[in-house]
N, C-alpha and C positions, 0 to 999 in steps of 0.2 A: 721879254727882256726878260720878266721872272721868272721863266727858265733859264736862260743865260747865264743870270746871276745865282743862279743855286747850281748848276752845269759847276760854276769858276768853283766855287767854294767847296763841293766835295771831289775837287782834281786837286786843288791844294792843300785838304786834306789828305788824302790820298797821298801826296806825295812828301808830307813833314812828317816828323814826332809830333806828339800833343807837346806842349811845350810845360816843362815839372814844375810839378810843384811839391815845397820837400818843406821843412818842419822850418820857421824861420821870416821865409817869402814869405810877398803880400802880393796882394793879387786888387789890380786896379783895371777898371771894368768902363766903357763907355756902350751904353743901348739904345734902341728907341722900343719903347715902353706903347705898346699897341695895346688897348684898353677895351673891357667888356663888363659892361655894367650889370646889375642884377635887376630887373625887369619893375620895380616897386621904386626908381629913382626918375624913372622916364628919360635918361636921357641917350642921347643917341648915340648908337654900339658902334665901336671900331674905330674908337679916335687915338690916336697916335701923340707921342714924346717924348724927348728927352730923358734922359735918365743916367745914373753915373752909382757904381761900386766900390766898395774897398772892403779890401778882405785879410785874413792874418791866417797863416797858417801855424797851430802850434801842436802840429802833430802831420807827418808826408798827408794824413788822408782827410783828418777835423781842420775845419774852420769858425773864425766867425764872422759874418759880414753884416755890414752897412750900404742899403740902398737908397739910393730917393729917387723923386722922378715930376716930369712934369707935362703935362695930359690937357689942353685946351681942350671942352667940349662943349655942345649944347645942350641945356634940359628942357627943362615943361614952358611950354610958353613961348620958345628961344629962346633963353638966357642964358647966358655966358657961364659961363664952370669953371675955375681953373681946377684940374684933379692931383692933386698932391700927396703919393701913398709913399709914407716912410716906411722901410721895414730893419730890421732885424733878426740875422735869425745866426742856425750854428748851422753848419751844411759838411755832407760828407763827402766825396772826391771817391768813386769808383773805376782803376781800370777797367776800360775796355776791350780796349786792343794797344794795337802799337801807334794808332794815331790821334786815338783820342779814347778820354771818360766819360764816365756819368757822375752827375752830380745832385743829388738829392739832400733839400730844404728843409727847414720847420721853424718857426717862432713867431715873432711880435710886429704885427702892423697899426701903424699910424693913418689913417683915411683923412684927409683935409679936403672941403669942395667952398673954396673962396670965390672971391669977385661977386657975383647975384644972391650967392650963397655966401654961408657963415658956418658950417659944419665942421666939427671933429669926433670920428666914430673910430675908437679901440679895436683889436680883433688877433686873432691869429690868420699866420699866413705860412701856405708849405708850396714846393716848386720842384719840380724835377727838368734837370734839361742836362744839354752833350757840348765839352768844350772839342773842338777842333782843331789838330796843330798846324800851326799856317811858319811856324818859325821857330827859332831857339826859346824867345821868353816871348812871343804874340799867338793868340787861338785866338780862332771864332766859338762866340761862346752862343745858346738859343737856350732860355727856362722858359717854361711855360710856369705861370703863378696862378696860384688861386687864396683869395683872400678872404674867412668868413667874419661876418661882424655879425657880435652875437646882439646885440643890444644898439642900436642906432639911435644918432638924436634925430631923425627927426620923426619918428613915435612908427615907423614900421615893422612891418615884422623883419624878423633875422635877414643881413644883406647877406651875399657874396656875389662878388666881384673875383675876373678872372683872366689873360691875360696871355699877349709873347713878351719876350724880350730879345729880341736877337742885338748880337753886338761883336764885341772886339773885348776881348782882355788881356792882360802883359803882367805875367810875374818878374815881380823886383825885390830887390833890397837881397837880404841875405841868405839865400839855400836857393836862390833863383840862376843857378848857373848854367838851365839850359842844359844838362846832364845827364842824359840817360839812366836811366836804371830800370830797366819793364817789371823784372822780378826780386828790386830791392835786394841784393843779396848785397850792397856797398863795392860792386863790381860797376864802370860802367860795360854801358849794351855794347862800344866798340873796340873794349877788350873781353870781355865776358862769352865765353865759346860755350856757356849751361845757363842761356839764357832765360827759363824755366824753375830754376829753381824753386823745393818749399821752402814756404815762410819757413819761419827758425832755423835753419836747415845751417849751418858751420861750414864754408865757401874755401876755400884756395886762393892763391892769384888770380885764376884762370878761372873762377867766378862757377868751380862744382862743387857738388855737396862731399867733405868728405868724413868717410863712413868711420864705423864706431864696426867692426865685422864682429870678436866674440860681446859686443852689447858690455863693458865693465864699464862705459861711461868714459873710458880714457881714447881718444880717437888715434884715428889708423897713422898720421900723422909724423903724433907720438907713443902711441905703444910701443913697448920693444918687446914684448908679449903677445900678441895678438893671437892666439889662441886659449886664452883665461877660459879654466872649467868656468858653469853657469854658477851663479851665485855667491862667485869670492870676490871677498872685498879687496881689491887692490893696491896701492900706492900711487902718488902719480907721473907712473913709468907704465902703466896696467902691467904689472905684473905682482900676483896673489901674494895678501899678504899671508905668514901664520896663521894654522887655523886653532879651535879653542873648543876642540870633538865636544867635551860636557861642562861647555860656559861659564868655567868658576873665575873666569877674566887671567888665567895661566896661560897662556898658546900653549901649542904642543909643543914646541918644538923644546920647551926648559919643564914642561909638565912633567913629572914622575908619578902623576898618579891621573892616568886621561880619564877614568871615569868615576868621576869624584860625584856622589849622589847630588843632584838640584836642590840649591839652599845652602850647601852647607859652608861654614863659612871656611878658607882653608888659606895656609903660608904660601913664602916666594914660590914651595917648589909645587904649588898646584894640590896638599894632600891635605885632606880635609885636619880642623883641629879640634882639639877635644868638646863635645857639646858638654851644657849645663842644661841636661834636662826640665829637671825643675826652679831654673830660673834664681837662683841663693843664690847666684856670686862664686861657687867652687862649681872648677870643671869636673866633670861625671870620669873623669882619670884616675880623681881624688876621693870623692866623691863616697862617703861611708853610710848616707841620709839620701839618696836618688828621689826620696817626693816628700819634700820636708814642703808642705805647707804655703804657699803663696803670704808674705810678707811677713815669714817669721824669721827675724834674726838668727846666726849658725856660728859655730865656732869652723876653726879651719877645714875640719871634716867634713865640713855642709850638715851636720847635725843643728838639728834647733833649740838656742840656748833656753832656758825656764823665764818663764813670763814672769812677768809684773802688772797683773790688767789695771787694780787699783793707783800704779805708780806710788808705791810709798815708798821704795827703796831696799823692799822683800821680797825676792822670788815669791811666782804660786808655791811652787816643792814646798816652801819654808812657811808660808805667809796661812800660821792660824784665822787670819778676818782680813779673808780677800778682796772686805769693801767697804777700806774704809775712806772716810770722805777726804776728800782735797785741801791739802794745805795743817793737817792734827801729826802731832807727833805722834810717833807708834814706837813699839818696841824691839826685841829683838825677833819678836814672834809676829811682827806686824803690827799688832792692835794699837788700839791709839790706848794714853798715857793716861788714864782717867787722873792718877793722884799722883803727885809730886809725894818722894819718903818725906817732907817740911809743911808738907800740907794738906790738909782732910777732906778741903770741900773743890768741887768743880763748877763757876759760873754755866750753865750752859750757853754760851754765847748762838744764837741765829734759831733757839727754841723761838715762837710764838706764836701765838692766838688772834682767833678770831675778834673783833674789839667787842669787850662787856660777856664775852666765852670761855669755855672752856676748851673747845675744839681746833686742835692743831691744825695748821700750815701744812703741805704741802714739803715745801722744803723744810721745815720743823721736822715733819717724818725721818727725809732724808738723815739729816741728823744724831739722829735718835738710835738708827739704824744703827750706822758705826760705832755706836757708846752701847747696844744690846750685843753690839758683833764680841765688843772686849769684858765684858760684863762672861758674858758664855761663855769665853777661853777664861778666863778669872775667875774660876767658879767658890774661892774663898771666900770674894771680896758680899758685905753686905751692906748695902745702904739709903739712909733716907733720902727720898726727891721731897723736897722744901720748894713751898709755891711764894711767892716775895709783891708786891704791889707796892707803889705811893700814894703817899698820903692825899688821892686826890679821892673825895665823896665819902662817902662812911664807912667807918672802919670796920662795923660788924659785916657791910655788905663786903669791903674787902678781904677781907677774911674768909668768909665762906667761899667769893669768887678765889681765890686765890691754895683756898683747900681743894676746890673741885680743876682747877689746871694742876697742883701736882699727884689728884688719883688720876685726868687724868694720861698722863707723865705715864708716873708706874702702870697703870692698866696699859701702856702702848707696850711697854717694856719688855711686860710679861706677856706679850702676844707674839712677842718677838721671841721669845726663848729662854727668859731669865727666870730662874724660881722664883712661886712670889713671896716665901720665906724670907727669902733676900730684901725682899724689897718692904720700904714702910714706906709713906709719904704725908707731908702733915703741910696747913695754911697758917703762914705769920702775917698775911696783910699787910698794912706795913712798920710795925714794929721792929723790923732790922732793919735801916737800912745804911746799904754801902754808899751815899752819894750826898747832896744837899738837893732837898724837895725844894727847893726855892726858886730852880731852872729848870730848863723843860728837858737838858742834858741828863743833869743829877733825877729826875725825875725818871728818865729813857731807862739807865742804869739800877734802879730799885725796884723794875718792872722785871722781872726776873725769875728765873727757875734753878734751883742749883741742889746739888749732887753731894750731900757731906759722908765718908766711908765709918762705916759705925765699928771694925776690925778693924 
């Protein structure tokens, strides 16, 4: 009897194409689940029960499947067991011939053991099978499965169950038309004259590959220039586009300078535009100073304009005092104006000392550098450096401190090049206030160094 059934199935498979599975179609299956259990379960082997399967093809080859079965079996001590495997897997369908295809799957299994038992184990499942065609939407499907349970609830070692699933499958829904297209080129086998077209080939109405003889990317059925030289860029008709031999962006059909050096900027005719070698913004064809230092401002001829290092408005070529502190008033030679015509004294704003000492702060030295520079440039001026304090503390102490501070300023100016015979110093202590000593602001104003012109 078994031989007759197998012979009949083989005959049906041989005369009928495999049912067409296509994207968007459903597969409904009914099968007998013949189960063989792990020896640790101590169950009678080879028990069978009914099962059902539902699959959905989201491509022509890949499907998601869910299935379940009910298998009555006997356990230890003649106990009654209902074995219920529930599986979910991803299935790959591989064409094997016109009348059959292979099915390989892997996924998740939940194994339930009921009636005299009450166990539930989770694991992984894998399967391999064949689908044999017996009609436009009907097929015989036989699968061999294996379930691996790594941590069973029964406390035993890892379980491995396996079995067979012979049954019927039905292709339903969108895409399950039963139209056979063996090579998947979109042309049904009934009219396909080239049934083994390589995957991805563009085909004509007869299912045969459309060639691209000259390899320009335009297929021969629309190519109006079928012998395009290799490497040429082509238009949508397959004909060569104008070349650009020197790669300057201007095609040879309009390029009047076809050998432009690489990297040159060109005009609409493909000829090099004048360069700017020193990057000063003046093209070389008019630049009279082609090696201008980077960052220099230049005139219309590309030559550097005079610099103004200290930013006082007097260019360095005319500036006798090129290190004037920022913000001070300067004369036409770029030197700090120390004494206005109507005034013969100058309070040195920002010249400060360490508390209770005659030691100049670094900021004070910067200010005095500008003063020294101006005095050196105006060598006819003689000045007195006067030191002043507020009335805090002993008058005698304040007078000594102010004298020491005035002398520190004098010595610093001498160190910067001012002739010693042009400078005198005096300490006045709190005797010459310029503001009230009753407020912090007034006392701050009274603590000062003042230059007084002597001639």
